[in-house]
C-alpha positions in Angstrom: 8.6 -4.8 20.5 6.3 -6.5 17.9 3.4 -5.0 16.0 -0.1 -5.8 17.2 -2.8 -4.9 14.7 -6.0 -3.9 16.4 -8.6 -6.7 16.6 -11.0 -4.6 14.6 -8.6 -4.2 11.8 -7.9 -8.0 11.8 -11.6 -8.7 11.6 -12.0 -6.2 8.7 -9.2 -8.0 6.8 -10.8 -11.4 7.5 -14.2 -10.2 6.2 -12.5 -8.6 3.2 -10.8 -11.9 2.3 -13.9 -13.9 2.7 -16.0 -11.4 0.6 -13.2 -11.3 -2.1 -13.8 -14.9 -2.8 -17.5 -14.3 -3.7 -17.5 -11.1 -5.7 -17.7 -11.2 -9.5 -14.5 -10.3 -11.3 -16.1 -8.5 -14.2 -16.0 -4.7 -13.6 -19.3 -3.0 -13.5 -19.8 0.7 -14.3 -19.7 1.4 -10.5 -16.4 -0.4 -10.2 -14.9 1.5 -13.1 -16.1 4.8 -11.6 -14.5 4.0 -8.2 -11.2 2.7 -9.6 -10.7 4.9 -12.6 -13.0 7.9 -12.5 -10.9 9.7 -15.1 -10.8 6.8 -17.5 -7.2 6.0 -16.6 -6.1 4.0 -13.5 -3.8 6.4 -11.6 -1.5 4.3 -9.4 0.4 6.0 -6.6 3.9 4.4 -6.5 6.1 4.8 -3.4 9.7 4.9 -4.6 11.0 5.1 -1.0 10.6 1.3 -0.5 12.9 -0.6 -3.0 11.2 -3.9 -2.1 8.1 -2.7 -3.8 9.2 -0.2 -6.5 12.2 1.5 -7.9 12.9 4.1 -10.6 14.2 3.0 -14.0 15.1 4.3 -17.4 11.7 3.2 -18.7 9.7 4.4 -15.6 9.0 2.7 -12.3 9.3 -1.0 -11.9 8.6 -3.5 -9.1 5.8 -5.7 -7.7 3.5 -2.7 -7.0 4.0 -1.5 -10.6 3.3 -5.0 -12.0 0.1 -5.2 -9.9 -1.1 -1.8 -11.1 -0.6 -2.9 -14.7 -2.4 -6.2 -14.2 -5.3 -4.4 -12.5 -5.5 -1.9 -15.4 -5.6 -4.7 -17.9 -8.4 -6.4 -15.9 -10.4 -3.1 -16.0 -9.7 -2.5 -19.6 -8.1 0.8 -18.8 -4.8 2.5 -19.4 -2.6 3.0 -16.4 -0.6 6.1 -15.3 2.0 6.1 -12.5 2.1 8.9 -10.0 5.4 8.6 -8.2 6.2 9.7 -4.6 9.5 9.8 -2.8 8.1 8.2 0.4 5.0 6.5 1.9 4.1 9.6 4.0 3.5 11.7 0.9 1.3 9.0 -0.6 -0.9 8.6 2.5 -0.9 12.4 3.0 -2.4 12.9 -0.4 -5.2 10.4 0.0 -8.0 13.0 -0.3 -6.3 15.1 -3.0 -7.8 13.3 -6.0 -4.4 12.8 -7.6 -4.4 9.0 -7.5 -6.9 6.1 -7.5 -5.0 3.2 -6.0 -2.0 3.1 -3.7 0.5 0.5 -2.3 1.1 1.2 1.4 1.7 -0.6 4.7 -1.6 -1.1 6.6 -1.8 1.2 9.6 -4.8 2.2 11.7 -4.1 5.9 11.2 -3.9 5.6 7.5 -7.1 3.5 7.5 -9.1 6.6 8.4 -8.7 7.8 4.8 -7.7 4.7 2.9 -9.6 1.4 2.4 -7.0 -1.4 2.4 -7.0 -4.9 1.0 -5.4 -7.8 2.8 -1.6 -7.7 2.6 0.2 -8.9 -0.5 3.8 -8.6 0.9 5.1 -8.9 4.5 8.3 -7.2 5.3 10.1 -6.5 8.5 11.2 -3.3 10.3 14.7 -3.3 11.6 17.1 -1.1 13.5 20.6 0.1 12.3 23.1 1.3 14.9 26.7 2.4 14.9 29.1 -0.6 15.2 30.5 0.7 18.5 27.0 1.4 20.0 26.2 -0.1 23.4 22.8 -0.8 22.1 22.7 -4.6 21.7 19.0 -5.6 21.6 15.6 -4.3 20.6 14.6 -3.3 24.2 17.8 -1.3 24.5 16.5 1.1 21.9 13.6 2.5 23.9 15.6 4.5 26.5 15.8 8.1 27.5 18.2 10.1 25.3 18.2 7.6 22.3 17.4 9.4 19.0 15.9 7.3 16.3 16.0 8.5 12.7 12.8 7.6 10.6 11.1 8.6 7.4 8.3 11.0 8.1 4.9 9.3 7.8 6.4 5.9 7.1 4.8 2.8 8.7 7.6 2.6 11.3 7.2 6.3 12.1 3.5 5.7 12.8 4.1 2.5 14.7 7.0 3.8 16.8 5.1 7.0 17.6 2.6 4.8 19.3 5.0 2.3 20.8 8.0 4.2 22.2 7.9 5.4 25.7 11.3 6.9 26.3 13.3 7.3 23.0 12.7 10.2 20.7 12.1 10.2 16.9 14.0 12.4 14.5 12.0 12.6 11.3 13.5 13.0 7.8 11.5 13.7 4.7 11.9 10.1 3.4 13.2 6.8 4.6 16.3 7.0 2.4 17.1 10.4 3.9 16.6 9.0 7.4 19.6 6.8 6.9 21.6 9.7 5.5 20.6 11.8 8.6 21.5 8.9 10.9 25.0 8.8 9.5 25.5 12.5 9.1 24.1 13.7 12.4 25.5 11.0 14.6 22.0 9.7 15.6 21.8 6.6 17.8 19.5 4.5 15.6 17.9 4.4 12.1 14.6 2.5 11.7 13.4 1.2 8.4 12.6 -1.6 6.1 15.0 -4.5 6.7 16.3 -5.0 3.1 17.7 -1.5 2.4 19.1 -1.3 5.9 20.9 -4.6 5.5 22.2 -3.5 2.1 23.6 -0.3 3.6 25.2 -2.2 6.5 26.9 -4.6 4.0 28.9 -1.7 2.5 29.4 0.3 5.7 31.4 -1.5 8.4 30.9 1.4 10.8 27.3 0.3 11.3 25.4 -2.9 12.2 21.9 -4.3 12.2 20.4 -5.2 15.5 19.2 -8.8 15.6 15.5 -9.3 15.3 12.7 -7.1 14.0 10.7 -4.5 15.9 7.6 -4.8 13.7 6.1 -6.7 10.8 5.0 -4.4 7.9 2.0 -5.7 6.0 1.9 -4.1 2.6 -1.5 -3.8 0.9 -3.3 -2.2 -2.0 -5.7 0.6 -1.1 -8.0 3.3 -2.4 -9.7 6.3 -0.8 -12.5 5.4 1.6 -16.1 5.6 0.4 -15.5 3.7 -2.9 -17.2 0.5 -1.8 -17.7 -1.2 -5.2 -14.1 -0.5 -6.1 -12.8 -1.7 -2.7 -14.6 -5.0 -3.1 -13.3 -5.5 -6.6 -9.7 -4.6 -5.5 -9.9 -7.1 -2.7 -11.0 -9.8 -5.1 -8.3 -8.9 -7.6 -5.6 -9.1 -5.0 -6.8 -12.4 -3.6 -6.7 -13.9 -7.1 -3.1 -12.5 -7.7 -1.9 -14.1 -4.5 -3.7 -17.4 -5.1 -2.2 -17.9 -8.6 1.4 -17.0 -7.5 1.5 -13.6 -9.3 3.0 -11.8 -6.3 5.8 -14.3 -5.7 6.7 -14.4 -9.4 6.8 -10.6 -9.7 9.0 -10.3 -6.6 11.4 -12.8 -8.0 11.4 -11.1 -11.5 12.2 -7.8 -9.8 15.1 -9.2 -7.8 13.3 -9.6 -4.5 12.8 -12.6 -2.2 9.6 -14.4 -3.4 9.2 -15.6 0.2 8.0 -12.0 1.1 4.7 -12.7 -0.6 1.9 -12.8 1.9 0.1 -16.1 2.3 
């Protein structure tokens, strides 16, 4: 299985990128109102994806945190971080008014309430199985009776809900807890971001990663729909951050592969 983003979403991203190259990068009052209506840029940070963010003694850190700080500086506003244990809780709170920008994987369901930029990081979704499992390839996973552990509301939960025909999903509150449930409850497969699954497998010889990836996960910045001036400015900000190498440098500084930066 590989992810196929709907043609309409692809077209939207192409238009967004093209438009981002032409918008002025000086924030107008409308832009400031859309991106920081309280006078502080409130950034939702998903701590469930260690490629993007992690908790630290001095607060959250990671490429998404660095982007939020850089955007706040561009706006001339202070930044506040609103942390969440998983992506599902971020997307589920899109209409709550508790955050102004977020960092999530692009998904058609999420796009109903969140206006996304183009991707800034591309990561892969992988499968973890017991070492003795008869499952040997990606197609072997989608079979009757196979139970797949996923984080509720994660990009792979949303994707697999649409893609699977025979296997069933067992949803844990977060992606980290999905791996715990997989090991504790004797589930057949754990689905998640490649890097943390690979790190888990490296220290647990009783499990192994399946070769290949079942989906590509395009991570983007976003804000609630209906804030058009802010969305255009955000798209331009991110295009500039990618073009000048900010994303790759931030990934490397935070101990991640700079090659994950989206082109």
